[in-house]
N, C-alpha and C positions, 0 to 999 in steps of 0.2 A: 504494500500500500504506500502510495506517495505521501510523504510527510507534509502536513499542513500546519499552519500557525493559527493559534487562537488566543484572544485576549479576553479575560473574564473581569468585568468591572463590577465589584461587589462580591466580597468573599464571606457572605453569610452561608447558611446551610444549603440554599439552592445553588449559589455560585460555586461553592466548594465541592458539592456533589458532581457538578458538570466537570469542573477542573480535574478532579481526581480520576474520573473515567477516561478523559482525554489523555491525561498524563500516563495512565496505565497502558494506553494504546500507543505509547511512545510518540506522541505528538508534541509540538512545541507549544507550551502554555504559559502565557503571561498573566499574573494575578495582580489586580489593582484594587485598593480600597483606601478610603479616607481614614479608617481606623487602624492605628498602628498594631494593636493586639491581633486583629483579624489577619493582617498581613503576616505577622510573625507566626501565627498558628497555621496559616495556609501555605507556608513555604514548602512543606513536604509534599504538597500536591501539585506544585507548579515548577516550571523551568526557571522563571524569574518572578520576583514580586516587588511591587513598589507602593509606597504610601504617597498618594496624590489625590488632588481634587479633580474629578472627571468633568466638572462643569467649567474648568478653565482651559481654554484652547491651547495655551502654551504648554501646560502640563501634559496634555495628550500628545502634542507634537514632540515633546521631549523624549517620549518612549517609542517614537516611530509608529504610532497607532495605525496610520494609513497603510502600512506595509503588511498588516495581518490579513489573512484570508477571511477570518470570521472574528467579529467582536460581539461578545455576549454581555448585554447590560442586565445585570442581576441585582440591581440596587434594591435594598429592602423596602422601607416604608416612605422614603422621600420621593413622592411622585414628581415634584418639580425638578429635582436633580436628575431623575430618570429621563424625563422628557427633554431637558436641556442637553443632557449627555448624548442622547440619540441624535438630536438636531446637529450638535457639533460634529459628531462622527460622520454624518452624511455630508456635511459641508466640507469636511477634511478629505472626503473621497474614499472612505472605507467601503470595500466591496460589498460585504454582507454584514448587516447589523441585526442581531437577534435580541429581542428585549422582553423582559419579564413584566407582565401587567398585573397590577394589584386588583383591578376590577375591569368590568366590561368597558366603562367610559374611558378609563386610563388606556386600555388597549386601543380604543378608537383614536385617541389622540396620538399615541405612539405610531400608529399606521399613517396618520396625517403628516407627521413630521419626518417620515421616511423610513421607519423600521421595515426591514425586508420580511421579518417573521416575528410575530408576537406570540409569546408563550403565556398561557394562563395556568399557573401551577396547580391550582385546585382542580380545575377541569381536566387538565392533562394527566393528573395523578389518577383520576377515574379512568382515563383512556389506558393508562399503564396497567391498571388492575384488570381491565377487560382484555388487554393484549395478553396478559399472563394467563388468564382463564382460557382464552381461545387457543393459545399456543403454550401448553404447560411445559414443553421441553425447552422453552426459551427462558433462561434465568434473568438476564439483564439486557437492556438495549439502550443505545444512545441515538437520538434523532439528530442526524447531521444536517438534514434539510427536510422539506415537506415530503420527500420521496425516498431519501437514502438513510439507512440505519447501520450502526454497528450492533450486532446481536451475539450474545453468548448462549450457545445451544448445548444442552446436555445430550450426549449420544445415547440413544435407546438401544436395547438389545437387538432390535431389528437391523441396526446399522453396524453392529459390533463385528470386529474382525476384518474390516475392509480398509483399504488405504484411501488417502485423499485422491489419488489418481483414479481409483475405481469410481469415485463419485463425479469426477470430471466437472468440478464446480464452475470453472471459468467458461467452458464451452456450453454446458447444459443450462447453467443458471446465471451466468455473467456475475459470479460472486468471487471474492478473493478471501482466502483463509489468512487471518492475521496471526492467530496463535492457537495453541492447544495446551490445555492443562491436564497432565496425567499424574495421578498420585501426588498432587501438590507441587509438581515440577512444571515450570512454564517453558514452552518451546515457541519462540518467536519466529515468524516466517517459516513454518514447518515445511519439510520436504514432501513432495508428492507421494513418496513411498511410506510416509508416516502412517502407521496402522492406528485406527481408532477403535477403542474398546468401550464396552458398556460403562457408562458413568463418566467418561472423559468429557471435558468441556471444550467446545470448538467455537472460536470467535471469528465471525465472518463480517465482511462489509459489502454492501450492495443495495440494490433497489429493494424496498420492503416487500413488494409483491413476489420477487424472485426468492427472497429468503423464506417467505411463507410457502412457496412451491417446494423448496428443498425440505423444509421441516415436515411438510405434509406429503412428501413423495410416497407413492405406492410401489412396493416391490413386486 
């Protein structure tokens, strides 16, 4: 998987959760927060961390914010700071801005000022529960966009004993295997000859419909 860069503005529970998943997937992750303690606590989940005010244009410029592939605005309860930050990011030319909304009206304003994707945590948590119920073999997932996910799949007995090559993920499903966890041991960018066993965890990246097709494949 091509390495991409992400900036997370707001290192509360929501922002830290996103940062840690991206960092585990070996992506470049910048963490930003106005609160020094949050930055200090979040350092283990990011590549770099800075204390700065995201509503100040010069502060954003100082960390090269426009060079990041994605910027996630995960500011907690300060609606004004969230809106102003999104506005500044778009004015600075950030390619993709994802913003957390506190409520429906906040989300509408974020879209008006240029957010490319607005996340409603309470609503989306419901979607995550439904996703887990519909696809019980999927442990975790990260939405990279409205269509693409990283998902961690528990290998069922029906797939056990076969190699990645046997599944032909790229040709059949247009998916890429990122990692395999076997007996608590992590294998990054696994070989096509790697054998999958019952209970192993396989992390893949691709279009969510294709991931669903793979998880639900019939032998």
